[in-house]
C-alpha positions as CSV (number, residue, x, y, z in Angstrom):
1,M,79.5,88.8,40.0
2,S,75.9,89.9,39.3
3,S,74.2,92.6,41.2
4,Q,71.8,90.0,42.6
5,Q,74.8,87.9,43.9
6,F,76.4,91.0,45.3
7,R,73.3,91.9,47.3
8,T,73.0,88.4,48.6
9,S,76.6,88.4,49.6
10,G,76.2,91.7,51.3
11,R,73.3,90.5,53.4
12,S,75.1,87.4,54.5
13,S,78.2,89.3,55.5
14,K,76.1,91.3,57.9
15,R,74.6,88.3,59.6
16,P,74.8,88.9,63.4
17,I,77.4,86.8,65.3
18,Q,75.9,84.4,67.8
19,A,76.4,85.5,71.4
20,R,78.9,83.4,73.5
21,D,77.6,81.0,76.1
22,A,77.6,81.9,79.7
23,G,80.9,81.5,81.4
24,V,83.0,81.3,78.2
25,G,86.2,83.3,78.5
26,T,85.8,84.0,82.2
27,G,87.1,80.7,83.7
28,F,90.5,82.3,84.4
29,L,88.8,85.1,86.3
30,F,86.9,82.6,88.5
31,I,90.2,80.7,89.1
32,L,91.9,84.0,90.2
33,A,89.0,84.9,92.4
34,T,89.0,81.4,94.0
35,I,92.8,81.6,94.6
36,A,92.4,85.1,96.0
37,S,89.9,83.8,98.5
38,V,92.2,81.0,99.6
39,V,95.2,83.4,99.9
40,G,93.0,85.9,101.8
41,L,92.0,83.1,104.2
42,A,95.6,82.2,104.8
43,A,96.6,85.8,105.3
44,T,93.7,86.4,107.7
45,Y,94.8,83.4,109.7
46,Y,98.4,84.3,109.8
47,F,98.0,88.0,110.8
48,F,95.2,87.7,113.3
49,V,96.2,84.4,114.8
50,R,99.9,84.1,114.4
51,T,101.1,87.7,115.0
52,T,101.1,89.8,118.2
53,M,99.5,92.8,116.6
54,G,96.8,90.8,114.9
55,Q,95.9,88.9,118.1
56,F,95.7,92.2,120.0
57,I,93.4,93.9,117.5
58,D,91.2,90.8,117.2
59,E,91.0,90.1,120.9
60,S,90.4,93.8,121.8
61,A,87.5,94.0,119.5
62,L,86.0,90.9,121.2
63,V,86.5,92.3,124.7
64,E,85.1,95.8,123.8
65,A,81.9,94.1,122.4
66,T,80.7,93.9,126.1
67,E,80.1,97.7,125.8
68,L,77.2,97.0,123.5
69,G,75.3,94.6,125.8
70,G,71.7,95.1,126.8
71,T,69.2,95.6,124.0
72,A,71.7,95.1,121.1
73,G,73.0,92.0,122.8
74,R,69.5,90.5,123.3
75,A,68.5,91.3,119.7
76,S,71.6,89.7,118.3
77,T,71.3,86.7,120.5
78,S,67.7,86.1,119.2
79,L,69.1,86.4,115.6
80,L,71.8,83.8,116.3
81,D,69.3,81.5,118.0
82,M,67.1,81.6,115.0
83,L,69.9,81.6,112.4
84,P,70.2,77.9,111.6
85,M,66.5,77.4,111.0
86,L,66.2,80.8,109.3
87,S,69.1,80.2,106.9
88,L,67.9,76.8,106.0
89,A,64.3,78.0,105.6
90,I,65.3,80.9,103.3
91,A,67.7,78.8,101.2
92,T,65.4,75.8,101.0
93,L,62.3,77.9,99.9
94,M,64.2,79.8,97.3
95,V,66.1,76.8,95.9
96,V,62.9,74.7,95.8
97,F,60.9,77.5,94.2
98,V,63.5,78.2,91.5
99,T,64.1,74.5,90.9
100,V,60.5,73.6,90.5
101,A,59.3,76.8,88.8
102,R,62.3,77.2,86.4
103,R,63.3,73.5,86.3
104,R,67.0,74.3,87.2
105,W,67.7,70.8,88.6
106,T,71.4,70.8,87.8
107,A,71.9,74.3,89.2
108,A,70.1,73.2,92.4
109,G,72.3,70.2,92.8
110,I,75.5,72.2,92.4
111,A,74.4,75.0,94.7
112,V,73.3,72.7,97.5
113,A,76.4,70.6,97.2
114,A,78.6,73.7,97.4
115,C,76.6,75.0,100.4
116,I,77.2,71.7,102.2
117,G,80.8,71.8,101.1
118,A,81.4,75.3,102.5
119,N,80.0,74.4,105.9
120,A,82.0,71.1,106.0
121,A,85.2,73.0,105.1
122,T,84.7,75.4,108.0
123,Q,84.3,72.5,110.4
124,I,87.3,70.7,109.0
125,L,89.4,73.9,109.3
126,K,88.3,74.4,112.9
127,F,89.6,71.0,113.7
128,L,92.8,71.2,111.7
129,I,94.0,74.7,112.5
130,P,96.2,74.6,115.7
131,D,95.3,76.5,118.8
132,R,96.2,80.2,119.1
133,P,99.9,80.5,120.0
134,D,101.0,82.6,123.0
135,R,102.0,86.0,121.8
136,G,101.7,87.8,125.1
137,V,98.1,88.7,124.5
138,Q,95.5,87.6,127.1
139,T,93.2,85.4,125.1
140,L,91.6,82.0,124.9
141,E,94.0,79.6,123.2
142,L,91.2,77.5,121.6
143,N,90.9,78.1,117.8
144,S,87.5,79.6,116.8
145,L,88.3,80.4,113.1
146,P,86.3,80.3,110.8
147,S,82.9,81.2,112.2
148,G,80.3,78.4,111.7
149,H,77.3,80.6,112.1
150,T,78.6,83.1,109.5
151,T,79.5,80.3,107.1
152,L,75.9,79.0,107.4
153,A,74.4,82.4,106.7
154,A,76.8,83.4,103.9
155,S,76.6,80.0,102.1
156,A,72.8,80.0,102.2
157,A,72.8,83.5,100.7
158,A,75.3,82.5,98.1
159,A,73.3,79.4,97.1
160,V,70.3,81.7,96.4
161,F,72.5,84.1,94.5
162,L,73.7,81.3,92.2
163,M,70.2,79.9,91.6
164,V,68.4,83.1,90.6
165,S,68.6,84.5,87.1
166,P,71.1,87.3,86.4
167,R,68.6,90.1,86.6
168,W,67.9,89.2,90.3
169,R,71.6,88.9,91.3
170,P,72.2,92.6,92.1
171,L,69.4,92.5,94.6
172,A,70.2,89.0,95.9
173,G,73.9,90.0,96.3
174,F,73.0,93.1,98.4
175,L,70.3,91.4,100.6
176,G,72.3,88.2,101.0
177,S,75.5,90.0,102.1
178,T,73.5,92.2,104.4
179,F,72.1,89.1,106.1
180,A,75.5,87.5,106.3
181,V,77.1,90.7,107.7
182,A,74.4,91.1,110.3
183,T,75.0,87.5,111.4
184,G,78.8,88.1,111.6
185,V,78.4,91.3,113.6
186,S,75.9,89.5,115.9
187,T,78.5,86.8,116.7
188,L,81.0,89.6,117.7
189,I,78.5,91.5,119.9
190,N,77.7,88.3,121.7
191,Q,81.4,87.4,122.0
192,W,81.0,84.2,120.2
193,H,83.6,85.0,117.6
194,R,86.3,87.5,116.8
195,P,86.2,89.6,113.7
196,A,88.8,87.5,111.9
197,D,86.7,84.4,112.4
198,V,83.9,86.1,110.5
199,V,86.1,87.4,107.7
200,A,87.6,83.9,107.4
201,A,84.1,82.4,107.0
202,F,83.3,84.8,104.1
203,L,86.5,83.7,102.4
204,V,85.8,80.0,102.9
205,V,82.4,80.5,101.3
206,G,83.9,82.4,98.4
207,A,86.6,79.7,97.8
208,V,83.9,77.0,97.6
209,M,81.0,78.8,95.9
210,L,82.9,80.5,93.1
211,P,83.8,77.3,91.3
212,A,80.3,76.1,91.8
213,G,79.0,79.3,90.3
214,W,81.1,78.9,87.2
215,L,79.7,75.4,86.8
216,I,76.2,76.7,87.1
217,L,76.9,79.3,84.4
218,R,78.3,76.7,82.1
219,T,75.5,74.1,82.6
220,G,72.7,76.8,82.6
221,S,73.7,79.0,79.7
222,S,70.2,79.2,78.4
223,W,68.9,81.1,81.4
224,N,72.1,82.8,82.5
225,V,71.3,85.8,80.3
226,W,72.2,89.3,81.4
227,K,70.4,92.2,79.7
228,G,72.2,94.9,81.7
229,Y,71.2,97.2,84.6
230,G,67.8,98.7,84.5
231,E,65.9,95.9,82.7
232,H,64.1,95.0,86.0
233,W,63.8,96.7,89.4
234,A,66.0,93.9,90.9
235,A,68.7,94.7,88.4
236,S,68.8,98.4,89.3
237,R,72.1,100.0,89.9
238,I,70.8,101.2,93.3
239,W,71.8,97.9,94.8
240,V,75.3,98.2,93.6
241,W,75.5,101.8,94.8
242,L,74.2,100.8,98.2
243,T,76.9,98.2,98.4
244,V,79.6,100.7,97.4
245,A,78.3,103.2,100.0
246,A,78.4,100.6,102.8
247,L,82.0,99.7,101.7
248,L,83.2,103.3,101.8
249,I,81.6,104.0,105.1
250,A,83.2,100.8,106.6
251,I,86.6,101.7,105.2
252,A,86.4,105.2,106.7
253,A,85.2,103.7,110.0
254,A,88.1,101.2,110.1
255,C,90.7,103.9,109.3
256,Y,89.3,106.4,111.8
257,S,89.0,103.8,114.6
258,L,92.5,102.4,114.1
259,L,94.0,105.9,113.9
260,Q,92.6,106.6,117.4
261,V,94.8,103.9,118.9
262,M,97.9,104.4,116.7
263,P,100.8,104.3,117.0
264,G,101.6,101.3,119.0
265,L,97.9,100.1,119.4
266,S,97.0,101.7,122.6
267,A,95.3,99.6,125.3
268,D,93.2,102.5,126.5
269,S,90.5,102.3,123.9
270,T,87.0,101.5,125.1
271,I,85.3,100.9,121.8
272,D,87.6,101.8,118.9
273,Y,88.7,98.2,118.4
274,F,85.2,97.0,118.3
275,W,84.2,99.4,115.6
276,A,87.4,98.6,113.6
277,G,86.5,94.9,113.9
278,T,82.9,95.5,112.8
279,A,84.2,97.5,109.9
280,F,86.4,94.6,108.8
281,I,83.3,92.3,108.8
282,V,81.3,94.8,106.8
283,I,84.1,95.3,104.3
284,A,84.6,91.6,103.8
285,G,80.9,90.9,103.4
286,Y,80.0,93.7,101.0
287,L,83.3,93.4,99.0
288,S,82.3,89.8,98.3
289,A,78.9,90.9,97.1
290,L,80.3,93.6,94.9
291,G,82.9,91.3,93.4
292,G,80.4,88.5,92.9
293,T,77.8,90.7,91.2
294,W,80.4,92.1,88.8
295,L,82.0,88.8,88.0
296,F,78.7,86.9,87.4
297,G,77.3,89.8,85.4
298,L,80.5,89.7,83.2
299,A,80.3,85.9,82.8
300,A,76.6,85.7,82.0
301,R,75.5,85.4,78.4
302,K,74.6,88.8,76.9
303,A,71.2,89.2,75.4
């Protein structure tokens, strides 16, 4: 081999390998996450609806929510009254803007279909799940799981998360989950839903939106490009750290509140069950955001 041939061969051997398309190699993780959402939904239903302990914790949180009436109650009622139009307005404006400005027609169709599917699934589950069995806990027997208001807010936030480019997803995940968590807590304060109803709504949204998100990654590989944290202010790690901080605070609050009524789940509490239930909602909401941000960042095509 001549020296010229050797130099040519050496240059060709160092040719950069083309980056993989978005979603490639992560389908199994999306399947696992979807299955985990379904299993979590079943476990939430079984423990908080079918068992005495779960019913007592869930119902006690609902009853103790009356302690936070007044200003907090009026504010949360206003939020809930505006929620359907607010969720639809936010999701519609963002989806239309991204679709028209970025021409992401396929992504828009998938995201909107998944949003509708999540809300339909919640209503179907409400109809199919049997009434709460008598476990000796004073409670309304009618099924209220999952929460329709929370599903609406969470699915709208998830649709926006799926539509935006990867550099915006850390911010969209934090703000969207905050909006959904605030909605869920508001339903508890107003005694519209128990904590388990809200947690179940998050899990329904996850089970429906995760497969839709993978399809968006596979059909929009050209724009699902992740350059890493710090490339843009919306891709700052601060949004992840804020989510983690909220999770840790909620976990600590749940543990502390439940320890106050252990062992035997005392009936003397005046607000511990409420704070525990609120913490469950916060944990479910922000854990979904953290997991989604990590998974979609991993699955996006690397620049």
